[in-house]
C-alpha positions in Angstrom: 0.0 0.0 0.0 1.1 3.5 -0.8 2.0 6.1 1.8 -0.2 9.1 1.5 0.9 11.8 3.9 3.5 12.2 6.6 3.7 14.5 9.6 7.0 15.3 11.2 7.4 17.0 14.6 10.5 17.8 16.6 10.0 18.4 20.3 12.4 19.0 23.2 13.3 15.8 25.0 11.8 17.0 28.3 9.0 15.4 30.2 6.7 18.4 29.9 6.6 18.0 26.1 5.7 14.3 25.9 2.0 15.4 25.9 2.5 17.2 22.6 3.5 13.9 21.0 0.4 12.2 22.5 -1.8 15.0 21.2 -0.3 14.8 17.8 -0.8 11.1 17.3 -4.2 11.3 18.8 -5.3 13.9 16.3 -3.9 12.0 13.4 -5.3 8.7 14.4 -8.7 10.3 15.1 -8.7 11.8 11.7 -8.0 8.4 10.1 -11.0 6.8 11.9 -9.3 4.7 14.5 -11.5 3.6 17.4 -11.3 5.3 20.8 -9.5 2.2 22.3 -7.0 2.1 19.4 -6.3 5.8 19.8 -5.7 5.3 23.5 -3.3 2.4 22.8 -1.4 4.5 20.3 -1.1 7.4 22.7 0.2 5.2 25.5 2.7 3.6 23.2 4.0 6.9 21.9 4.2 8.4 25.4 6.2 5.4 26.6 8.6 5.7 23.6 9.0 9.4 24.1 9.6 8.9 27.9 12.3 6.4 27.0 14.0 9.1 24.9 13.6 11.7 27.7 15.1 9.3 30.3 17.8 7.6 28.3 18.9 9.4 25.1 20.5 12.6 26.1 22.7 13.5 29.1 22.2 17.2 28.5 19.0 17.6 26.5 18.2 17.0 22.8 15.1 16.4 20.6 12.5 13.8 20.1 11.7 13.2 16.4 8.1 12.1 15.9 6.8 11.1 12.5 3.4 9.7 11.5 3.2 8.0 8.1 -0.3 7.6 6.9 -1.5 4.7 4.7 -4.9 3.4 3.7 -4.9 0.6 6.2 -2.5 1.7 9.0 -0.6 4.4 10.7 3.2 4.1 11.2 4.5 6.1 14.1 8.3 6.7 14.4 9.9 8.0 17.6 13.6 8.7 17.2 16.4 10.4 19.0 20.0 11.6 18.4 19.1 14.3 15.8 19.4 12.1 12.7 16.9 12.9 10.0 15.5 9.8 8.4 13.5 8.4 5.5 11.3 5.5 6.5 12.0 3.7 3.3 15.8 3.7 3.9 15.4 2.6 7.5 12.9 -0.2 7.1 15.6 -2.6 5.7 17.6 -2.2 8.9 14.7 -2.7 11.4 14.4 -5.7 13.8 11.3 -6.8 15.6 10.5 -6.3 19.2 9.1 -9.5 20.6 6.3 -9.2 23.2 6.1 -13.0 23.4 9.3 -13.3 25.4 8.8 -13.8 29.2 8.7 -10.5 31.1 11.5 -11.8 33.3 13.8 -12.1 30.3 13.7 -8.3 29.6 16.7 -6.2 30.4 16.2 -3.1 32.6 14.1 -0.6 30.7 12.7 -3.4 28.5 9.3 -3.3 30.2 8.4 -0.2 28.2 9.2 -1.9 25.0 7.1 -4.9 26.2 4.2 -2.5 26.9 4.6 -0.8 23.5 4.7 -4.1 21.6 1.5 -5.3 23.4 -0.4 -2.1 22.4 0.7 -1.9 18.8 0.3 -4.4 15.9 3.9 -4.3 14.9 7.0 -2.8 16.6 10.5 -2.6 15.2 13.7 -1.0 16.5 16.9 0.3 14.9 19.8 1.3 17.1 22.4 2.3 14.5 22.5 6.0 15.4 20.6 6.5 18.6 17.3 4.7 18.8 14.5 4.6 16.3 11.3 2.9 17.2 8.7 2.2 14.4 5.3 1.4 15.7 2.4 0.3 13.4 -1.3 0.1 14.1 -3.7 -1.2 11.5 -7.0 0.3 10.9 -9.8 -2.2 11.1 -12.6 -0.9 8.9 -15.4 -2.6 10.8 -14.0 -1.8 14.2 -13.7 -5.5 14.8 -10.2 -6.9 15.0 -9.4 -9.5 12.4 -8.8 -12.4 14.7 -7.9 -13.4 18.3 -6.1 -16.7 18.6 -7.0 -17.5 15.1 -10.8 -17.1 15.7 -12.5 -14.1 14.1 -13.9 -11.8 16.8 -17.1 -11.6 14.8 -17.4 -15.4 14.8 -16.8 -15.6 18.6 -19.6 -13.1 19.2 -22.0 -15.1 17.1 -21.0 -18.6 18.2 
């Protein structure tokens, strides 16, 4: 599917600005027709990613780079640090998955945030070449019913 629009925002890596990232993704996701629950999930995931930047990326301040890539069937939200500009097409080849299926006890310190993010979003990938870049994808379900849960359609389970 073809990317339609993109929104890029640069905000100071300070706790008081994390809400701007939340409001930005909330507005974009709302405009695209995401459900209230999905918008809340996206906001929590983005706030967690931005908080990680605030706490870990810069010893003396810097910027959070937030980008929303809009497709017909999904939103891709990128949270990055270290001041590198990026093109999502160039970065995608270097991304690796974040696995929410690993036992929580196996996560290194600070990994609980990534676990939370990966449980809220449909796909989460990370690149740590120059700073950290987290790419979070949430799919838009036209009917408002998720495609399947444990291989069983949500619609079927309501009827059966």
